[in-house]
ROBASE-145501 format. One line per 2 residues: their letters; for each residue y negated, z, x of C-alpha. Coordinates in steps of 0.001 Angstrom, whole numbers, plus 500000, padded with zeros to 6 digits. Layout:
// ROBASE-145501
A = Y,Z,X ~ ...
END
This chain:
// ROBASE-145501
XX = 972370,707256,381084 ~ 969312,707469,383310
XX = 966095,709197,382290 ~ 962466,708992,383429
XX = 959660,711377,382565 ~ 956356,709505,382230
XX = 952946,711171,382065 ~ 949866,709916,380188
XX = 946454,709096,381598 ~ 942918,709425,380336
XX = 942306,708576,376706 ~ 945190,710638,375342
XX = 943131,713833,375072 ~ 942656,715572,371701
XX = 941282,718956,370742 ~ 944188,721354,370210
XX = 946683,719570,372463 ~ 949278,721881,373955
XX = 948228,724895,371896 ~ 951445,725092,369870
XX = 953455,724854,373089 ~ 951458,727742,374581
XX = 951923,729827,371420 ~ 955674,729179,371368
XX = 956655,729299,375038 ~ 955285,731959,377442
XX = 955984,729594,380356 ~ 953745,726963,378739
XX = 950999,729550,378150 ~ 951147,730515,381819
XX = 950368,726903,382775 ~ 947031,727041,380975
XX = 946314,730500,382412 ~ 946987,729260,385948
XX = 944832,726157,385473 ~ 941998,728329,384100
XX = 942277,730592,387161 ~ 942411,727651,389584
XX = 939238,726122,388122 ~ 937436,729420,387586
XX = 936739,728660,383934 ~ 938430,728718,380527
XX = 939415,725081,380338 ~ 942020,726134,377777
XX = 939253,727195,375356 ~ 937680,723739,375666
XX = 941058,722066,375114 ~ 941935,724086,372036
XX = 938605,724854,370372 ~ 935945,722828,372141
XX = 933940,719667,371652 ~ 935785,716370,372084
XX = 932815,714817,373900 ~ 932972,717566,376537
XX = 936743,717359,376790 ~ 936493,713596,377277
XX = 934266,713988,380349 ~ 936398,712731,383223
XX = 936125,716000,385157 ~ 937585,717900,382161
XX = 939989,715335,380697 ~ 941944,714897,383934
XX = 942972,718537,384535 ~ 943301,719126,380764
XX = 945803,716325,380278 ~ 947758,717442,383330
XX = 947876,721028,382010 ~ 949181,719823,378656
XX = 951861,717716,380348 ~ 952931,720607,382568
XX = 953057,722947,379553 ~ 955553,720524,377992
XX = 957562,720425,381232 ~ 957727,724238,381327
XX = 958769,724329,377650 ~ 961595,721897,378402
XX = 962622,724049,381352 ~ 962691,727101,379076
XX = 965200,725195,376940 ~ 967345,724442,379983
XX = 966093,720928,380837 ~ 964631,720768,384341
XX = 963189,717749,386112 ~ 965528,718264,389048
XX = 968739,718276,387000 ~ 967893,716112,383974
XX = 965562,713389,385290 ~ 966083,710479,387694
XX = 962474,709327,388141 ~ 958956,710478,387272
XX = 955877,708289,386922 ~ 952384,708622,385508
XX = 949519,706386,384438 ~ 946564,706917,386797
XX = 945831,710678,386630 ~ 949329,710999,385150
XX = 950687,710329,388623 ~ 949353,713753,389617
XX = 951166,715295,386624 ~ 954341,713514,387748
XX = 953991,714861,391288 ~ 953374,718368,389987
XX = 956384,718157,387657 ~ 958548,717102,390603
XX = 957292,719974,392754 ~ 955389,717784,395205
XX = 952067,719477,394379 ~ 951512,723025,393176
XX = 949998,723482,389726 ~ 946844,725141,391045
XX = 946315,722457,393681 ~ 946883,719721,391099
XX = 944260,721206,388769 ~ 941702,721473,391568
XX = 942477,717975,392863 ~ 941988,716474,389407
XX = 938682,718274,388939 ~ 937535,716853,392285
XX = 938933,713428,391388 ~ 937189,713378,388025
XX = 933827,714367,389503 ~ 934212,711982,392449
XX = 935078,709023,390221 ~ 932163,709809,387904
XX = 929694,710147,390788 ~ 930874,707076,392713
XX = 928882,704648,390572 ~ 925589,705343,388730
XX = 925924,705293,384950 ~ 925326,701794,383594
XX = 926145,699965,386832 ~ 929847,699509,386139
XX = 932088,698777,383168 ~ 935691,698183,382142
XX = 937097,695777,379559 ~ 940479,695302,377921
XX = 941815,691759,377807 ~ 944510,691488,375140
XX = 946880,688574,374827 ~ 946575,687382,378444
XX = 949233,687869,381097 ~ 948419,689558,384389
XX = 948090,686379,386448 ~ 945624,684898,383949
XX = 943630,688133,383859 ~ 943406,688142,387670
XX = 942116,684571,387525 ~ 939569,685525,384858
XX = 938323,688448,386978 ~ 937997,686261,390070
XX = 936020,683633,388157 ~ 933771,686280,386603
XX = 932964,688069,389869 ~ 930326,685624,391173
XX = 929776,687774,394259 ~ 930056,691061,392392
XX = 933123,693296,391953 ~ 935487,692381,389125
XX = 939158,693294,389476 ~ 942266,693708,387374
XX = 942435,697505,387218 ~ 945273,698319,384801
XX = 948295,696079,384244 ~ 949491,698014,381207
XX = 951986,695719,379500 ~ 952666,691966,379206
XX = 949639,691398,376969 ~ 947191,694136,377958
XX = 945219,694068,381198 ~ 942055,696039,381910
XX = 939412,694698,384295 ~ 936869,696830,386111
XX = 933746,696286,388202 ~ 930030,695587,387955
XX = 928818,695580,384351 ~ 927514,692005,384351
XX = 930702,690690,385965 ~ 932903,692514,383451
XX = 930800,691114,380601 ~ 931330,687629,382051
XX = 935062,688338,382211 ~ 935085,689138,378494
XX = 933496,685775,377664 ~ 935796,683853,380026
XX = 938862,685628,378620 ~ 937881,684685,375080
XX = 937481,681079,376178 ~ 940925,681238,377805
XX = 942510,682278,374516 ~ 942594,686073,374713
XX = 943535,687615,371393 ~ 940813,690221,371941
XX = 938485,691044,374811 ~ 936282,694104,374545
XX = 934199,696447,376679 ~ 935787,699909,376814
XX = 933879,703153,376131 ~ 934409,704627,379591
XX = 931963,706399,381862 ~ 932737,704585,385124
XX = 934537,701483,386486 ~ 937817,703061,387553
XX = 940442,701506,389864 ~ 938230,698956,391590
XX = 936406,698643,394920 ~ 933330,700408,393500
XX = 935369,703626,393588 ~ 935519,703654,397411
XX = 933245,706753,397711 ~ 935689,708615,395468
XX = 938620,707486,397619 ~ 936956,709065,400668
XX = 936499,712341,398776 ~ 940113,712329,397612
XX = 941372,711744,401159 ~ 939437,714831,402231
XX = 940675,716909,399272 ~ 944300,715822,399654
XX = 944280,716617,403373 ~ 943564,720263,402458
XX = 946685,720735,400284 ~ 950432,720759,400922
XX = 952298,717709,399621 ~ 956035,718446,399515
XX = 958941,716088,399079 ~ 959378,715647,395300
XX = 962630,716816,393704 ~ 963086,713323,392221
XX = 961535,709995,393273 ~ 958021,709227,392012
XX = 957356,705638,390918 ~ 953810,705159,392169
XX = 951015,703150,390531 ~ 949839,701049,393444
XX = 953288,700012,394678 ~ 955359,699997,391465
XX = 958319,701455,393330 ~ 959858,704853,394002
XX = 958502,707005,396831 ~ 959618,710388,398169
XX = 957923,710739,401589 ~ 954914,713134,401553
XX = 952897,711026,404021 ~ 953296,707938,401846
XX = 952413,709916,398733 ~ 949166,710998,400429
XX = 948243,707446,401419 ~ 949099,706007,398014
XX = 947135,708657,396097 ~ 944076,707706,398143
XX = 944756,703990,397587 ~ 945217,704623,393865
XX = 941505,705429,393401 ~ 940465,701836,394151
XX = 943811,700118,393506 ~ 945282,698703,390329
XX = 947539,700767,388081 ~ 950660,698566,388091
XX = 952172,700201,385021 ~ 953998,697134,383675
XX = 955692,696555,387018 ~ 956473,700279,387358
XX = 958255,700365,383996 ~ 960189,697198,384795
XX = 961141,698661,388197 ~ 962558,701736,386456
XX = 964416,699568,383967 ~ 965995,697605,386824
XX = 966909,700929,388448 ~ 968924,701760,385347
XX = 966544,703925,383308 ~ 967543,703861,379646
XX = 965429,706785,378355 ~ 961682,707188,378813
XX = 960268,710571,377790 ~ 956467,710674,377492
XX = 955495,714220,378464 ~ 952262,715687,377114
XX = 949563,714297,374847 ~ 949846,711144,372772
XX = 952248,708231,372577 ~ 950307,705409,374253
XX = 952778,704948,377103 ~ 955699,704846,374675
XX = 954030,701973,372850 ~ 953531,700045,376086
XX = 957106,700683,377196 ~ 958567,699562,373865
XX = 956654,696288,374160 ~ 958239,695722,377569
XX = 961833,696847,377209 ~ 962301,696443,373460
XX = 965632,697746,372261 ~ 967022,698045,375775
XX = 965712,701587,376230 ~ 964675,704517,374058
XX = 961298,706264,374111 ~ 960632,709865,373113
XX = 957308,711750,373048 ~ 957374,715431,374041
XX = 954125,717114,373021 ~ 955026,719836,370515
XX = 957600,722649,370234 ~ 959403,720563,367639
XX = 959663,717688,370110 ~ 961084,720046,372732
XX = 963732,721445,370399 ~ 964689,717957,369174
XX = 965045,716781,372789 ~ 967362,719681,373558
X = 969620,718642,370686
END
């Protein structure tokens, strides 16, 4: 049996996430306390009692989701299940890659919180509101979606940004180009093609200013060798070298999230259990569509989940 911990990205956030973990496990509570201290504000109050519109702001959602994931990791550790001794690989979807690196000890919790605050602000500020957009193309494979994006570009930016599963690809770029991609995808037989309610065009060339800021921010922190290999978004393969992790985190800002390929890489490497650590179950759904009955998926977001996993 081989196990991977996978960590969710933006969109999984809900008011109240992680609160039961913090109330049940002192180690989980300390995660939120440390993140609050690192950011100099009570992010935990926003997560547990705040306004969903504020929590959904990229600058808040990114560190909040990471904190919730790390609270679940600490709860599992309190029950005797550590990443180092019970996990073969870690991986995360977009910002979830930072959670994965933190869980594997490559980044400290405080540094991860600060990096994600910087990342969220940098990604939001890279493109003026209304200039960019993202759209989900459902029912098209990745190669077709890449072709659709190329046809839609017409001199503007339009790229395949998220290769989520065999029938879900997200494109990102200039608003008009993404709107053209939606129409072309429908004409090509997409089951659905819709503009997403996001605040910026993530994971495309328009994010280059944010990539520069992340290179600067990452150069100021210590990146250690992770305790287990990290399957990275932009390469869809396992990495352990700190220098490569640095380069690939910078590349991730403008590069595609190759989630489908990452999951299939882990499956080929022998992973039979995928545990989604933190908020939501979106990754589990994607993974089930890819590996079917060949692997099991488990979501770990509540104390009950933690206890059931221990059993």
